[in-house]
N, C-alpha and C positions, 0 to 999 in steps of 0.2 A: 617607539618603545615606551613613550610616556603613557599611552593608553594601556599597554600591557602591565606596566608597573601599578597603575591605579587599580586594575582588576585584581592583581595579586594581593594588594593590601586589603581590598574588600573581602576577598575570600578568607584571608588570614584572620581578619577581625571577626568574621562570621564563625569561623572554626573555634575561635577562642570562647565564643559564647555558647557553643554546642557541646554539651557535656555527655549526653547519652543518646541512645538510639530513638527514644520516644520523643525527642525534641526536634523541631524543624531543622533539617540540615541546610546548608547554604545553597543558594542558587536553584530553587525549584520547589519550595513549599514543603508540605508535610511528607513524612515517609509513606511509602505505599502500604496499603493493607493487603496482607497475604493470608488467604485461608489455608489452613492445614500446615503452615510452616512450623517446624520444630522451634519452640521458644527456648532460649537459653535458661538454664536453671537458676542463674543469678543475673542481675542487671549487666548488660553488655555495654562497655564503654566504647562507643563508636569512635570518638575522637582519638582515644588511645590506640585503637586498632589501626586507624588511618595513619597516624603519626609513626607508629612502630613499623608498619609495613613499608611506608615510604622511605624511612630511614634505612631499611634493610636492602633497598634496591640500589644497584649501581646506576651510573648515568645511562648505560645502554639498556638496562632493564626498565628504567623509567621511560625511556623512549619507546620501548617495546610495549609498555602498558598503553600507549597511545595508539596502537595498531590493532585493528579489528579485521579479521580475515574471513572470507566467504568459504562455506563448506556445504556440501550436500548432506542431507539428513538420511540418506539411504543406507541400507544394510551393506556392510563390507566386512570381509575378514580382516583380522588384525594384521595379516600378512599382505593385504592389498596395498599396492603402491600409493594409491590416492590416500588411504588412511594413514600410511606411514608418513606421508608428507604433512598431513594435518598434525600428527603426533610430533613431528620434528618442530613445527611451529610452536607447539605447546611446551614441549620439554626442553628444547634447545634455544629457541628464540625468545621464549617467555612472553608471547603476545598477550595483550590485555583481554581479548575476547574473540568470539566467533559470531558471524551472522549466518544463521542456518536456513536452509531452503530445501524444498522438494523431498519430503520424506513422510512416511506415515507415522502416526503418533508414538507407537511403542518403539519403533526403530530410532526416532529422534531422541526420545527420553533415555533409552539405553545408551546410545552413542554419547550423548552429552554427559551422562553420569560417569561413564568410563573416562572421558577426557577430563572431567573435573577432578577425578582422583589422581590424574597424572600431572596436574598443574600445581606449581608451587603456590602461586597466588590464585584465588578463585577466578574463573573465567566469567566475564560478563557476556551473556548470550542474547543476541538480538535476532529479529526476523521482520520481514515485511509482511505483517499480518493485517494488511488492508483487507477489507471485506471483498474487494474485487480480485485480490491476488492471494487467496488462501493457500498458504504454502504447505499445509498439512492435509490436503485433500485425500480422498480415497484414491487408492491405486487402481488402475484399469488394466486388465489383461486382454488385449485386443483379440487374440485368437478365439476367446470364448465370450468376449464382451462381459466378463465377470468383474464386478466391482467389489473391492474390499472396503471395510469400514474406515472412516477417517474423521477428521475434525468437522465441525459444523461450517458449512459454506454459507455465509451471510450475503444478502444482496449488497450491491456496491454502494459507495457513499452517495452517488447521485440518485440511486434508487431510494435510499433512506430519506434523502431530501424530498423526493416526490410524494412521500406519504403525508407531508405537512405536519408531522408530529415531531417536535424537536427532541422529545424524550427518547425517541428511537435511537438516536445517535449515542446517548448515554448507555442505553441497554445493550447495544451491540458492542460498544467499546468495552463494557464490563464483561460480557460473555466471552469475547475473544481473549481478553486478558486472563480470565479464569482458565480457559483451555490452554493458552500459551504457557501460563505459569505451571500448569500440571505436568507439562512435558519438559520443563527445565529452561524455559525462555524467560528472560528478565526485562527485555526492552522491546517494545513494539515500535518499529519505524513507521509510525502513523500517529495522528491522522495526516492525510494530504490536505493542507489548508490553502492550496493554490486556488485562485478564482479562475475557473475555466471559461473565459469570455471569448475564446477563439474556437469556432467550430472546426477549424483545420488542425487543431492541436493533436499530434500523433502519439503523445506520450502521457498526457494527463487524463483528459476525457472523463469517463465515468468514475475515475478515482477521486474526483473533486465533488464537493457538495453542491456545485452549481456556479452561477455567474453573478449572483447578487452578493456583494462583499459582506453585508451585514448578516445575511442568512448564513453564509459560509462561516462567519465568525461565531455565531451562536451554536451551530452544529459542531464546529471544531472544538469549541470550549466544552461542550457536553461530552464529546468523545474523549477528550483528555481526562475529564473527571471520571468517566466510566472506566477508562483504562487504568487509572491509578487506584480506584476503588476495587477493581478486579485483581490487582496485584502486580501489574506491570508498570514500568516507567514509560512515559509517553514522549513522542518526538513530533514536533511540528516541522513539516517540510513542504516545499523546497524553497529556502529563503534566498532572495526576497520576493519570490513569486514566479512560478513556471507556467502559469495558465495562459498567458497571451503569447504563445510561441507556435510556430508551424514547422519546427525542426525537432527531431527526436535527439535528445542530448546523449543517447547511447551511441549514436552514429555521427554526430556533428555538434557544433556549437551554435545554439539558438541565439539570436540577437533580439533583445527587448528594447524598444526605442522609448519606453515610457520615461517621463520626467520624474523628478523626485516628488513633485506635488501630486502627480497621478499615482505614484506608488503609495503615497500617504493616504489617499482617499480610496484606493482600490486594493492593491496587492497586500499592503501591510496591515490592513484592518483585521483579517483573521489571525495574523501572527500576534498582534497585540492581545487579542482575546485568548488565544491559546496560552500565551505566556502568563496572562493574568489568572488563567484557570489552573496553572501549576505545571505546564509542560516542562519536563526534565531536560530535554535536549531540543536543539534546533539543527536541522540538516541543511546544508548549503545547496544551492542550485548551480549547475554548470551552465550558466547563461551569461552572455555579454550585455553590459548596460552602458552603452556609449553616452547616453544623455546624463549620466551621473558623474561625468568628468573622466570616464575611462575611454577605452577604445573598443573596437568590434572583435578583438581577438583574445582578450583576457577574461576568463570566466570569473564570476562573482566569488567562487570558492577561493580564488587566489588574490582577492582584493581586500586589504585591511580597511579601506574606507567603507566597505560593505559589511564585512564580517565582524569588525570591531567597532568602528565609529557609528555605523547605522544600527547594527543589532544590539550591541552592548550599551553604547553611550546614548543613543537616541531612544531605543525601545526599552532600555533598562534590563535586558536579559542577563541574568547572573548565573545561568546554568551551564551546561556542557554543550559545546558545538561539535558537530561531526560533519565531515565532508560527505557528499554523495560519493558513490563508488569511484575511486581514482582510476579504475580500469576503463571507464567510459570515455568515448572519443571526445565528448564535450570538454574534457579537461586533459585528455591524453595527447591530442594533436598539438605539436609545437613545444612540448615539454618532455624532458626525460623523466624517468622514474624519480631520480634524485631531486631534480628541480621541482617537480610537483609536490613532493613531500615537504621540502624546505619552505617553499612559497606558501603552501597551505597553512603551515604553522605560523609563519610570519603574519599571515593575514588574520589569524585568530582561531584556527582550528585546534580543538583539543584532541580529537580522534581522527585518525587517518583510516578511512574505510576502504578495504579491498584494494590495496596497492598491487600493481602487476608483479612486483618482485619484493618479497618481504625483507629479505636480508639487505638488499641494496637500499631500501627505504630507510631502515633503521640505521644502517651504517652512514648514510648521507646526513641524517639529522645529527648523529653523534659527531660527525666530522664538522658540521656547521657550528656546533657548540664549541668544539675544540679550536676552531678558527676565529671564534668571536662573532660569527654571524648571527647566532642565537645565544641567549644566555641560559645558564643552568637553572636560573630562577624561573624562566619561562617554561622550561620543560617540567620543573617541579610543580608548577601551578596546574598544568594539564594532567600530569600523573596523579596529583592529589584529587582533582575533580573526578578522574576515572575511579579511584579508590572509594570516593564518596558515593558514587553511583552503586558500587558493589555493596557498600555498607547499607545503603538505603534499600537495596533489593534484598537484603537479608542473607546474602551468600557468604558474608564474613563468618557466619556460624553455621550455616546450613546449605551445603552445595548441591546435594543429590535429591532426586525426587523418588517417590514411591511409584512403582509400576502399577500397583493396585489402584492408586488414586487416579491414574490416567483413565482407567476404565470407567470410573464413576463420574468423571468430569467432562472428558472430551467427547463431543458428539452426543451429549445428554439429551434426553427427551425434551426438557425445558428449553434448551438452546435451539433445537431443531424446530420446536413449535414457535419460538420467537422469530426465527428466520422465515418460516412460512407465513406468519402473520404479517410481517413487514412486506414480504414479497407480494402478498395479496393486495395490500393497500398501496403498493408502488406502481402497479400496472396503470398506465396512462393512455387514454384514448384521445388522440389529437384530431382525428378526422373520421367522419362516418356519414357521408352524404346520403347513403341508401338505408340507414338504420340496420346495418348488418350485425352489429354487436349489441346484445347476444344473438347468436344465430337462432332463428326461429326453429322450433322443434320439428317442423315438417320438412326442413331443408337438410339433406345429408351434407356432411363436411368432407371435402377432399383436401388432404394436407400435402403440401410440398415443403421439404426441408432443404434449405440452402446452407451449406457449411463447408469450410476447408477440410481437407483430409485429416488434419490434426485434431479436429473436434470429434473424437470417436464416440462421444456420448450424446452428441447433439440430437435433440428431438426425441430421445428415448422416454424421458419422463413425460413430456408433452403428449406423445402418442399413447402411452399407457394410460394416463389420466383421462384424456379426451375419449379414448375408446371405451373406458369404463362409464363415463358420464353420458356419452352419445354412441351407443352401439351402432355399428354401421359406418363409423368413420373410416375412411380409406386413406392410406399413404400412397399417393399415386406417383411420387417421385422423390428421389434424393439426388440433388444436384450440387455441383461444386464449381470452383473457379474454372476448371478445365472442361466442363460439360459442353459438348458440341451442339450445333444447331439441330442435328438429327435427334439427339437425346431430348433437347428441349421441345421439339415438335412432337415426339412420342408422348411426353408428359401432357402436353396440351390436348392431344387426341384422347387421353384417358378420362378427361372431364365429361360428366354427364349433364344433361339438361336438368336444372333444378338444384345442382350442387352449389354450395358456397365454397369458393376456393380460399383456403388459408395458406399463406406463404410465410413460413417462419425463417427469418434470415439471421443466421448466427455470424456476426461480424465483430470479432474481438480484436482489441488493441494488443499487439504482441511487441514486447520490447525489442527495439532495433529492426523491426520488420516494416517500417514505413507506415503509410496511412491505412486506416481501417475502413476500406471501402469494398464495394462489390465490383467485379470486373465489368467494363462497359457493355459487353454483349449480353451478360446475364441481366444487368440493370435494364437494358432496352427490352429484353424479353419480358421481365416482370412488369414493366410499365405498359407494354403493349397488351399483354393478356389480362392484366388487372383492369385496364380501361374499358374492356368489352365484356367482362364477366362480373358477377356479383362476388366481391372478393375483399379480403382484408390482409394487409401485410403487417407482420409482427416483427419488430426489430429487437433481437436479443443481442445486445452489445452496444454498438455505436448508435446513439439516438438521432444522429444527423443524416442517416442514409436516405431519408425521405426525398431529399433533393435529387437523388439519382433516379427516382421513379415518381415524378410529380403528379401523374394522372391517377394514381391509385385512389379509389373512393373511400377506403377506410385504412387508417394507420394507427398502430398501437406500439407504444414504447415500454420496455421493461428496464432499460438502463443497465442491463447486465446479463450475464450468462450463469446458469446454475439450475439445479433440479427444482428448487423452491420457486423460482421465477417461471419455469416451464409449467409447473403444476398450477400456478396462479393464472397463467395465460389460458390453460385448458378450462379452468373454472369460469373465467371471464367469458370465453366463447360460448360455453354451455349455459351460462346464466345462473350458475349456482352461487356465485359471489358477485357482489357489487363492484363496479369499476369507479374508483374515486381519486386516482392519482392526478397530480398537477405537475407539469414540467418545471424543473428548476433551471432550465436553460432555454434559450431562444434560438431561432434560426430565421433570419430576416426573410420575409415573404412566405413563410410557412407557419410558424407559431411563435408566441412570445411567452415570457415567464408567467406562470400561473395558468396557462391554457390547459384544458382537460375537460372532456365530456363525461358527465356522470351518468352511469346506467345502472 
């Protein structure tokens, strides 16, 4: 409790020095810049708003301000049971905010404005707007393969790192923030500042800027600055580092054996940079750290020596801490809903993200205060931090967004051009023993697309662009994890003499779905056919799949999935754009950081 008291005094002292909204608020640097926000007609006294709002809240409402709940951004009738549940959280439980996911821009903007009108205290809206997990993508209607408009899908963090241009991280962070802000989002749960130094990591992968801690630090700091300049609050995650794991924390508890010295020289380096750049929030990791004096069963989210002593006392972070989703098995196994909420706050969490049961979580924390297990001052500190986030986001005086502004910002021509430019410079050629890339004009291209059934768009943009640049390009097969030997043989027979075989492998990391790999029988077929044909394998997604077909003569990485990257691949194969990417990760025996063949 001593550490908690010290933090409380620090925040209180900072608040006393903060008189109005245009002065730096406590714990995270300058207020965010927000384009198009309605400015108050007279100076807005932020401190007075925070103090007045906090004083108006009961103990239970202060605890509720610390709770952020997940919701879909899809269209629903106001009579829909799912919407009624969200409305209950807002109107009756008085939750502090929502984290929104999976919806098209207008639907999200309209739903959020409606909920803001129904909330007594403005809602803080967050989302995982990582470039790799664009939550506001176009909707797809499978029966017609019709795509509706959506937000700009940027290349992944790892793809951004492959360009070799640090300013790309700033530009993407800013563009994403502008689009997120336009639909009513205030917090980006990004950047991922984890150092992905384990090729077997099933949950971070291309969400990371790479495995060099200093490079990850620079790019993370740039992304934070871009995010804040674009109008969103930025979150560094997952503390103290989720990169060196081989278990998905959505389904289990990863164990990181790193010592404190190793953390200081590797995992913590990007966190220091992100905090120095003005990160408003830090999200915890559901990982065990036995080498730091704990055990192999307690996640960092529930450890005060990690979330308070290490993060606040050692790294000097004075902003707001948020747990990763409390519904994840990495923190859910072995703890009840009540235990998880109480222990997370004891450890130093200000915000409880996505508890499995909202009412039980709030009631548990209130009960802990009434029993003396937590102090009312501790709750007030976190509730005040939450209110400060809302003040800094500007929603203390302007909650709703203009639907007209959504159309002028989200998916704009400038943002899509930025995404395409970065994608073109991210494509990385790591092997080409027969000088296959670009494909000589006299060689027709035969394309095979490998993708799971869930990737309904896989290869469409690639095929369209390649066919336009190289008339005569043939798609000779679309295969998936369940393709039989008979199907694979028929694809092989469709090849003609003189054709260059291009195999586009869409291998995406999916939360809770285990490792992102190709099934062994498919990998063996790719390795076999590529070893005897002039061919190139393009990895769209997992950059490490080369080890599954080591005999392929040419191998190209995009570090992600999306139309811009598919178009970039087509242009690289056709020779209309240079190939200049450099890999930000290594795979022993295959490639090292910085490898890349220029063409």
